[in-house]
Structure formats: structure tokens, C-alpha cells
C-alpha positions in Angstrom: 5.5 -18.3 -24.1 3.7 -18.3 -27.4 2.0 -15.5 -29.3 2.4 -12.9 -31.9 4.7 -10.1 -30.8 4.7 -6.4 -31.3 8.2 -6.1 -29.8 11.3 -8.3 -29.3 13.3 -9.9 -26.6 11.0 -9.3 -23.6 13.0 -11.7 -21.4 10.9 -11.2 -18.2 7.4 -9.9 -17.6 6.5 -9.2 -14.0 2.8 -8.9 -13.3 2.0 -7.3 -9.9 -1.4 -8.2 -8.4 -1.9 -6.0 -5.3 -3.3 -8.1 -2.5 -3.2 -11.2 -4.7 -3.3 -14.5 -2.7 -4.4 -18.1 -3.0 -7.7 -17.8 -1.1 -8.8 -15.1 -3.6 -7.4 -16.7 -6.7 -8.4 -20.3 -6.2 -12.2 -19.9 -6.3 -11.8 -17.7 -9.5 -9.6 -20.4 -11.0 -12.3 -23.0 -10.2 -15.0 -20.9 -11.7 -13.1 -20.5 -15.0 -12.9 -16.7 -14.6 -9.1 -16.5 -14.9 -7.9 -18.8 -17.7 -4.6 -16.9 -18.3 -3.5 -16.6 -14.7 -4.6 -20.2 -14.0 -2.5 -21.4 -16.9 0.6 -19.6 -15.6 0.1 -21.0 -12.1 -0.5 -24.6 -13.4 2.1 -24.8 -16.1 4.8 -23.1 -14.0 5.4 -23.2 -10.3 3.6 -21.3 -7.6 3.4 -20.8 -3.9 2.9 -18.4 -1.1 4.9 -15.1 -0.9 5.4 -13.8 2.6 5.1 -10.1 2.9 6.9 -7.9 5.5 5.8 -6.0 8.5 3.8 -3.8 7.8 2.1 -5.6 4.9 0.7 -2.5 3.4 1.1 -1.3 -0.2 3.2 1.8 0.2 5.9 0.1 2.2 5.7 -3.5 0.7 6.1 -2.6 -3.0 9.4 -0.7 -2.3 10.6 -3.7 -0.4 9.8 -5.9 -3.3 11.4 -3.7 -6.0 14.5 -2.9 -4.0 14.9 -6.3 -2.2 15.5 -4.4 1.0 13.5 -4.0 4.3 12.1 -0.6 5.3 15.0 0.0 7.6 17.1 0.2 4.4 14.7 1.9 2.0 13.0 4.2 4.5 9.3 3.8 3.8 7.1 2.4 6.5 3.7 3.7 5.7 1.6 5.8 3.3 2.8 8.8 5.4 6.2 10.3 6.1 6.5 12.4 9.3 8.4 15.5 10.0 8.0 16.2 13.7 4.3 15.9 14.3 3.3 16.8 10.7 3.1 14.6 7.7 3.2 14.1 4.0 2.1 11.3 1.7 5.2 9.2 0.7 6.5 9.3 -2.9 9.5 7.9 -4.7 11.8 10.5 -3.2 11.3 8.9 0.2 12.6 5.5 -1.1 16.3 5.6 -0.3 17.3 2.4 -2.0 17.9 1.5 -5.7 14.9 0.2 -7.6 15.5 -3.0 -9.6 14.9 -1.2 -13.0 17.6 1.3 -12.1 20.0 -1.5 -11.1 19.3 -3.2 -14.4 19.8 0.0 -16.3 23.3 0.3 -14.9 24.0 -3.1 -16.6 22.5 -2.2 -19.9 19.0 -3.6 -19.5 16.1 -1.6 -20.7 12.8 -1.6 -18.7 9.2 -0.5 -18.9 7.5 0.0 -15.6 3.7 0.8 -15.3 1.7 1.6 -12.3 4.1 0.3 -9.6 3.2 2.2 -6.3 5.5 4.8 -4.8 7.4 5.6 -8.0 6.6 9.2 -8.5 8.5 11.4 -9.3 10.1 9.2 -11.8 13.9 9.1 -12.0 15.9 8.7 -15.2 16.9 5.2 -16.4 17.1 3.3 -19.6 13.4 2.8 -20.4 10.0 4.2 -19.4 8.0 4.6 -16.3 4.4 5.6 -15.5 3.9 5.9 -11.7 1.2 4.2 -9.6 -0.5 4.7 -6.2 0.6 7.8 -4.2 1.3 9.7 -7.5 -1.1 12.5 -8.5 -3.2 12.3 -11.6 -1.2 13.3 -14.7 2.1 12.6 -12.9 5.5 13.4 -14.2 6.7 10.3 -16.0 9.9 9.1 -17.6 10.8 10.1 -20.2 9.3 13.6 -19.9 6.2 14.0 -22.0 5.6 10.3 -22.5 2.2 10.4 -20.8 0.7 12.5 -23.6 1.8 9.8 -26.1 0.4 7.1 -23.8 -3.0 8.9 -23.6 -3.2 9.0 -27.4 -2.3 5.3 -27.6 -5.0 4.5 -25.1 -7.7 6.2 -27.0 -7.3 9.7 -25.7 -7.1 9.2 -21.9 -5.1 7.6 -19.1 -5.8 7.9 -15.4 -4.2 6.5 -12.3 -7.4 6.3 -10.2 -10.8 5.1 -11.3 -13.1 7.8 -12.4 -16.1 7.3 -10.1 -19.7 8.5 -10.4 -22.6 8.7 -8.0 -24.1 5.5 -9.4 -22.3 2.6 -7.6 -22.9 0.2 -10.5 -20.9 2.4 -12.9 -17.9 2.3 -10.6 -17.3 -1.3 -11.7 -17.0 0.1 -15.2 -14.5 2.6 -13.8 -12.5 -0.3 -12.3 -12.5 -2.2 -15.6 -11.5 0.8 -17.7 -8.7 1.6 -15.3 -7.4 -2.0 -15.5 -7.7 -1.9 -19.3 -5.6 1.3 -19.4 -2.8 -0.4 -17.5 -2.6 -3.1 -20.1 -2.8 -0.7 -23.1 -0.2 1.7 -21.7 2.2 -1.2 -21.0 1.8 -2.7 -24.4 2.3 0.7 -26.1 5.5 1.3 -24.2 6.9 -2.1 -24.9 6.4 -1.5 -28.6 8.1 1.8 -28.4 11.0 1.0 -26.1 11.5 -2.7 -26.8 12.6 -3.6 -23.3 14.1 -6.8 -21.9 12.3 -6.3 -18.6 8.7 -5.3 -18.1 6.7 -4.7 -14.9 3.0 -3.9 -14.9 1.0 -3.7 -11.6 -2.7 -3.8 -11.1 -3.9 -1.9 -8.0 -7.7 -2.5 -8.4 -7.3 -6.1 -7.2 -6.7 -4.5 -3.8 -8.8 -1.4 -3.8 -12.0 -3.2 -4.8 -11.9 -5.0 -1.4 -11.6 -1.7 0.4 -14.2 0.2 -1.6 -16.7 -2.6 -2.2 -16.0 -5.2 0.5 -17.7 -8.5 -0.1 -19.1 -7.4 -3.5 -18.6 -10.6 -5.4 -19.7 -9.1 -8.7 -17.2 -6.2 -8.5 -14.3 -8.5 -7.4 -14.9 -10.9 -10.2 -15.2 -8.1 -12.7 -11.8 -6.6 -11.7 -10.0 -10.0 -11.8 -11.6 -10.9 -15.2 -10.4 -7.7 -16.7 -6.9 -8.2 -15.2 -6.8 -11.7 -16.8 -7.8 -10.3 -20.1 -5.1 -7.7 -20.0 -2.5 -10.3 -18.9 -3.6 -12.5 -21.8 -3.4 -9.8 -24.4 -0.1 -8.6 -23.0 1.4 -12.1 -23.3 0.1 -12.5 -26.8 1.4 -9.1 -27.9 4.8 -9.0 -26.2 5.6 -12.8 -26.2 7.7 -12.7 -23.0 10.2 -15.6 -22.5 9.3 -15.7 -18.8 6.5 -14.5 -16.6 6.6 -13.8 -12.9 3.4 -13.1 -11.0 3.9 -11.4 -7.6 1.9 -9.7 -4.9 2.8 -7.4 -2.0 0.5 -9.0 0.5 -2.8 -11.0 0.8 -6.4 -10.1 1.5 -9.1 -11.6 3.6 -12.0 -11.1 6.0 -11.4 -9.4 9.3 -13.6 -11.3 11.8 -11.9 -10.3 15.0 -12.0 -7.0 16.9 -10.8 -3.5 16.4 -8.4 -2.3 19.1 -8.2 1.5 19.4 -4.6 1.7 20.6 -4.6 5.5 21.4 -7.6 5.0 23.6 -5.7 2.3 25.5 -2.7 4.6 25.7 -4.8 7.4 27.1 -6.1 5.1 29.8 -2.6 4.1 30.7 -1.4 7.7 30.9 0.6 8.0 27.7 -1.8 10.0 25.4 -3.2 13.4 25.9 -6.2 14.6 23.8 -7.7 17.7 22.4 -11.1 18.3 20.8 -12.6 20.9 18.6 -10.2 20.3 15.7 -7.1 21.4 17.6 -5.2 18.1 17.7 -2.1 17.3 15.7 -1.1 16.5 13.1 -2.8 19.2 11.1 -4.7 16.8 8.9 -5.6 18.1 5.4 -9.1 19.3 4.7 -9.0 17.0 1.6 -9.4 13.9 3.6 -10.1 14.6 7.3 -13.8 14.2 6.6 -14.5 11.0 4.5 -18.1 11.8 4.1 -18.2 15.5 3.4 -16.8 16.3 0.0 -17.1 19.7 -1.4 -18.8 21.0 1.7 -19.0 24.5 3.0 -16.5 25.6 5.7 -16.3 28.6 8.0 -15.8 29.9 11.5 -19.0 29.3 13.5 -20.3 27.9 16.7 -20.9 24.2 17.0 -24.0 23.2 15.2 -26.7 20.7 16.3 -25.5 18.3 13.6 -21.9 18.5 15.0 -23.2 17.8 18.5 -25.2 14.9 17.1 -22.2 13.4 15.3 -20.2 13.8 18.5 -22.7 11.7 20.4 -22.8 9.2 17.5 -19.0 8.9 17.6 -19.2 7.8 21.2 -21.1 4.7 20.1 -18.7 4.0 17.2 -20.8 5.5 14.4 -18.0 7.1 12.5 -18.3 9.1 9.3 -16.4 6.5 7.3 -19.0 3.9 8.2 -21.7 6.3 7.3 -20.0 7.3 4.1 -19.5 3.6 3.1 -23.2 2.9 3.6 -24.3 6.0 1.7 -22.0 5.3 -1.1 -23.4 1.9 -1.6 -26.9 3.3 -2.2 -25.7 6.3 -4.3 -26.3 9.0 -1.7 -22.8 10.0 -0.7 -22.7 13.1 -2.9 -26.1 14.6 -2.2 -25.7 14.2 1.6 -22.1 15.4 1.5 -22.8 18.7 -0.1 -25.0 19.8 2.8 -22.7 19.4 5.7 -19.8 21.7 6.8 -16.3 20.4 6.1 -15.1 21.0 9.7 -17.8 18.9 11.3 -15.7 15.9 12.1 -12.8 17.8 13.5 -15.1 19.8 15.8 -17.1 16.8 16.8 -14.3 14.4 17.8 -11.2 14.1 19.9 -7.7 14.0 18.5 -4.4 13.0 20.0 -2.5 16.0 21.3 0.8 14.7 20.0 3.2 17.4 21.5 1.8 16.7 25.0 1.7 12.9 24.8 4.4 10.5 25.9 3.6 7.8 23.3 0.9 7.4 20.6 -0.1 5.8 17.3 0.3 8.4 14.7 -0.9 6.2 11.7 -2.6 2.9 12.0 -0.8 1.6 8.8 2.6 1.9 10.6 1.5 -0.9 12.9 3.3 0.6 15.8 3.6 3.1 18.7 5.8 6.1 18.5 7.5 7.5 21.7 7.5 11.3 22.0 11.3 11.4 22.5 13.1 14.5 23.8 15.7 15.6 21.2 14.0 13.8 18.4 10.4 15.1 18.4 9.9 18.9 18.6 8.2 18.7 22.0 9.6 15.5 23.3 8.1 14.3 26.6 10.3 11.3 27.3 14.0 11.8 28.1 16.7 9.7 26.3 17.6 8.1 29.6 14.1 6.9 30.1 13.6 5.7 26.5 14.4 2.0 26.9 12.4 1.7 30.2 9.3 3.4 28.6 9.6 1.2 25.5 9.9 -2.0 27.7 6.8 -0.9 29.6 4.9 -0.3 26.3 5.9 -3.8 25.0 4.8 -5.5 28.2 1.5 -3.6 28.5 0.5 -4.0 24.9 1.5 -7.7 24.9 -0.9 -8.3 27.8 -4.0 -6.8 26.0 -6.8 -9.2 25.4 -9.9 -8.9 23.3 -13.3 -8.9 25.0 -13.3 -12.7 24.3 -10.1 -13.1 26.2 -7.8 -13.7 23.2 -4.5 -11.9 22.6 -4.9 -8.8 20.4 -1.4 -9.2 19.1 0.7 -12.0 17.8 3.8 -10.0 18.6 4.7 -6.7 20.3 8.4 -6.0 19.8 11.0 -3.3 19.6 11.4 -2.1 16.0 14.9 -3.6 15.7 13.2 -7.1 15.7 11.8 -6.4 12.2 14.0 -3.7 10.7 17.7 -3.1 10.1 19.5 -0.4 8.2 20.3 3.2 8.2 16.7 4.3 8.3 15.5 2.3 11.3 15.1 5.6 13.2 12.1 6.4 10.9 10.2 3.3 12.2 7.7 3.3 15.1 9.6 2.5 18.3 7.3 -0.4 19.2 5.9 -2.7 16.4 2.5 -4.3 17.0 1.4 -7.3 14.9 -2.3 -8.0 15.0 -3.2 -11.6 15.8 -3.4 -13.4 12.4 -4.2 -10.0 10.9 -7.7 -10.9 11.9 -7.8 -8.1 14.5 -7.5 -4.5 13.4 -5.9 -1.5 15.0 -7.1 2.0 14.9 -5.7 5.4 16.0 -9.2 6.7 17.0 -10.1 8.4 20.2 -13.5 8.8 21.9 -15.0 5.4 20.9 -13.9 3.0 23.5 -11.0 0.5 23.5 -12.7 -2.1 21.3 -15.3 -2.2 18.5 -16.3 -3.8 15.3 -13.6 -3.5 12.6 -14.2 -0.6 10.4 -13.1 -2.6 7.3 -14.6 -6.1 7.0 -11.8 -7.0 4.5 -8.2 -6.1 5.0 -4.6 -7.1 4.4 -3.1 -10.5 5.3 0.6 -11.2 5.4 0.7 -14.0 2.8 0.6 -13.1 -0.8 1.4 -15.2 -3.9 4.1 -15.8 -6.4 4.1 -17.8 -9.7 6.8 -18.3 -12.3 6.6 -19.7 -15.8 9.2 -19.8 -18.6 12.4 -21.2 -20.0 14.6 -19.5 -17.4 12.8 -21.0 -14.5 13.0 -24.5 -13.0 9.2 -25.1 -13.0 9.6 -28.3 -11.0 11.1 -26.4 -8.0 8.8 -25.9 -5.1 8.1 -22.4 -3.9 7.5 -22.8 -0.1 9.4 -20.1 1.8 9.5 -17.2 -0.6 9.4 -13.6 0.7 9.0 -10.3 -1.1 12.7 -9.6 -0.5 13.5 -12.5 -2.8 11.9 -11.0 -6.0 14.6 -8.4 -6.8 17.5 -11.0 -6.3 15.6 -13.4 -8.6 15.2 -10.7 -11.3 19.0 -9.9 -11.0 19.7 -13.6 -11.5 17.6 -14.0 -14.5 19.5 -11.2 -16.2 22.9 -12.5 -14.9 23.3 -9.2 -13.1 25.2 -9.2 -9.7 22.9 -9.1 -6.7 23.3 -6.2 -4.4 24.9 -7.7 -1.3 22.7 -5.4 0.8 19.5 -7.0 -0.4 17.7 -8.9 2.4 16.5 -11.8 0.2 18.0 -14.3 -2.1 17.1 -15.8 -5.5 14.1 -18.1 -5.5 15.0 -21.8 -6.0 13.6 -21.6 -9.5 16.8 -20.1 -10.8 20.5 -20.3 -10.3 21.6 -17.2 -8.4 24.0 -14.7 -9.8 27.0 -13.5 -7.8 26.7 -10.9 -5.0 28.7 -7.7 -4.9 28.4 -4.4 -3.0 27.0 -1.5 -5.0 28.0 2.1 -4.7 25.8 4.1 -2.3 22.5 5.0 -3.8 22.0 8.7 -4.4 18.3 9.4 -4.6 16.9 12.9 -5.3 16.2 15.2 -2.4 12.9 14.4 -0.7 10.0 16.4 -2.1 6.5 16.9 -0.9 3.5 15.1 -2.5 1.1 17.9 -1.5 -1.8 16.7 -3.5 -5.3 16.7 -2.1 -6.6 14.1 -4.6 -4.0 11.6 -3.5 -4.9 12.1 0.1 -8.6 11.8 -0.8 -7.9 8.5 -2.6 -6.0 7.0 0.3 -8.7 8.1 2.7 -11.4 6.4 0.5 -9.4 3.2 0.7 -9.2 3.4 4.5 -5.5 3.9 4.8 -5.8 7.4 6.3 
């Protein structure tokens, strides 16, 4: 790769495009909006990159950067559960060795910026600024580096776009956030002179969740990403570039299936109302519409009763919030409504009294309330397999109102996961048909409805490789996210962890495999940050 360099010997630059995929990129290539990325795709080799199940950011990026499935690294969702309660996942929940720590053990220095689920940062040879699920002003590695990064970025650095009531200005917030990623990464490469660099751009995903179908916002985000990639290549002069994504993105034109409503009809789910259901969702995000609202003990108001009626017809606060936000009215409306309204005006799953339930839609599965495992288990160990078989059969048979299967597959968790952490997975995995149907954990709105999010994740992402280490004539046809870490190992001639689930892409000769010592991650710590929960709720994950 050509350009003037501020550093030396950056052998591999990995660019992460969250939700990047051919259907999104190709129109932007044709319009000339992405000259840098288009050149990488056209001069190198490119193809689809199959994600995992579930194809969601918080689980898929750890799979990509460890080379292992969730059964081995332990993260299945944005949430981690302890009994019936929960916490947002962080790096301490990832129980497998990240690629930059593996490289560090072999004398390779790395700079990692904005990769999800990397907070709190662990020590290794290099520098790391965490990405999604970290709080603002996170602990970085090395300690204190964030203050230097802020100075280098003109006085500020943030993880999440700084939004304002005016919707148009949020595009500027996206652009500035993307710009900060590039500036931070370039500063750290100058300072640490790494051989391996990994910079991830999250806004290529979040723009679809927050401004679905907004062509102007999508184009603005991708144009700024392209500018930052161009400047990064010019300044760092990497020998090789690998573009990767964790999953794809596309329209959801099917139906939304409310699994807990179905399970209640079938006798598995018990419900509570008045805000008494479990888990004890945080006040920070349980009410997507009502930010900064008053709270207090009181009788149900007329507004609450009205919202309860509206919910029966599928008019949820998230839909209302999205509409208000687009016209700049979210803040003024939100300040007038009590914070407990939604909890009081809707039903929740009574997890301790239910036999099986969906606890988080992003898990893509059903959890059995198993005796001896859950605090108030309702299903005995002797009945576990028969109950699970029943759930597989009953969910497999579900059809949409148009008579089409809701799911492509309904399987026991062992079909998709293997490893020492399979017990953390949902017992039954449900894969929506073509990811064109959506699932929801809602109660009280009927079994089927219009998808809350018109755009959402697809399983197929993208990969592109350019540089002297790669065979650019090799076709990339069957690549998976588990292949990225073994490919990186091979480029640096570092032995591949024999426990990785993928193999080197055909663009490079694979290095040898060998078993690595057991990974010893830090003890699991709580995220416990309301702003993080707020952000995930805004994106529709919670």
C-alpha cells in the first residue's frame, strides 16, 4: 500500500465495519461515495463473510477476535444473566484469548480502537481503547492513555455520538464520532509503532437502527468512514489491509413473532403486571421514550391507562419514541411523563413462575426454567429433555399469518455451540426465516405484528483483503467470522490456537496449529452503567 507514513512496519490493518455487507456497499461503490473501500475490494479479493448464530454485535465480535464460538468464549448476547437478573456484557465475560493478546505473547505489538466488548482493557504489548458496551471515558490500556488521545483529537474523544434534539445535527454527531475513531487510531499508531492495527466503526450499524431508511444519514456515515480509512492508509502505510464485518444489514419485511406470548398460550409463561415482573430492568432503559422523567409512588394515571390500551394494539413506546425523535419532539414530550409508566402499563414475564421463556430477544432462543440451575426452577432435570423436545416441535410448527414458517431452524443449543460455556446459551435456539422475520420478548400485544425495526441484522457480512501477504487471486466464497483470527495468526507466522473453530482464509498459507495454555481472564465484573444501557436500548437491543 502506498502513502506517506507517520509510523513503521504496520504489517496488517484490520478495518471493522459493523453490519457491513455487499447489498449496502455496492450501491455506495456505484455512486462513487466510497473510493477507498472500493479500491480495496477491487484491487484485492473480496467475498461474503458468514456470521454466527446469533449474528449480533456483542457476541459476534468476540467470536471474530478470538476465532471461537460462543460456547468457548461465553458471550451470547448484550446481556449476561445471573439467575433471573442481568448485566450488560463486558470484556470480563469473554473467556477466551483475544487475537491481540495472542500476538503479544509472540512479541507482536498491537493498537486496537473501538472493538466492541473490550472493556475493561487487559494488559498486552500495545494500546486499546474499548468500543460498544463500554462506558464513556472507559479504562483503557495503558492506563491514562485516553487523556492523551483526547488531546491528540482536539480536546475530546467519545464512544457514543453526542446527540441533540435536532435530528439533522445527529448526522454531524455520527460524522464526528467516526472521525474520532480515525484520529485516535492514527495517534496511537504513531506512538506505539505497532505491527498489527484494528480499528472498528460502529456507526455503520447504529445508523440503521436509529435512522432506518435515512439515505442521507447512511451515506454520510459511510463517506466519513471512507475518508478515515483513506487517511489512515496514507498515514500508516500498512503492508496489508483486511476489511471485516460481524454480520450484515437489511430490510425486515416479514412479521414479528412475540415468542413469550406464544409460550404463554402454550402454558409455559406466567405473567405479572404493574412493574412487578422479572428481571428487575433498570430505570435507565426500561422506558425508551421517557428520559429524565419524574418518578414516584402513586396510583395509575389516566396516561398510564391509555398507554396500556395502546400497547394492546401494538403501539409501543419505542415506536412512539422513534417517531417523536424524527421530528425533534422526543425531549419535550419525555420530560412530562413519569418514568414508571411503561412498567405499570404493561405485562412482564414472571420468570420465577414460568417453565420456559425468552429472556432477551438478542439471544435468539428460549430458556428453560430448570430446577437446580435457576433459583426457582419449575422443570425437573428428569423432564428437561422432554420439555426441550416439545419446545422444538411446537416452535418449529409456528407459521406466520401468511402461512410461512417463522423459523428456518429450531434446534437444541448443542447444534450451534460447543465448549465449556454451552451452559450459558439458551436451551433452544430459534433462527428467524432468512432473518426477514423478527422475534420479540413482549407480552400483551398478540402473537404477531409489524416488526418494530424495519432494518435489522442479516447473517452474511463481508470480507476483503489487499496486500503483499495475500493471494489476491484466491476466491473468498465460504469464509466465516471464525476464520479471521486464524488468518491473522498466519500472516504473522504465529501458531494458530488448535481450539479455534475456523481456519486461515485461502488467501494465505496457514501457520501451524498448537494447543495454548488455558486462558486466565480477569474475574467477571459488573458493567453497571446506565448510559450504556440507554445506548443499547436506543439501538433496539434491549
